[in-house]
Phi, psi and omega in degrees: 000115181277133176246161177233149175264143179196178176233138177243123178258129182234128175243124181249117181256348178241116183305329182298338183272349185301313182297320180292320177300312180298323179294317178297316179298322177296319179297330180257022182303335180292341178251000182267123179271320180196164184208142175225126179242138181230116174282128181252083189298325181298330181256359179058048177211172178232146178237129179234131172246135184232126174270127183237155174219098183199180177287162178297329177294315180296313181295319178296322178296316179297309183294326178296315179294319178295318183293339179277352181282143179294130177076016181239129175246139184224137172223148179224154175224128184236156173295158180285328184240000000 
């Protein structure tokens, strides 16, 4: 099973989605290497960067679920191999 290293950037613009985002990240904790969250109070949003190491299916499932949440934007960048 080939895994890839990558980073997932998450921007949360609706406070109501924060708890769901944290729950999803906890559910995918087995592929998370590290995480940094920064509340940007002046803009009333939060930015989270997550380092992942998983299959493309696992990473895609996480980003897909996050991207369907209201007020949440997600982008990812993965290694080629």
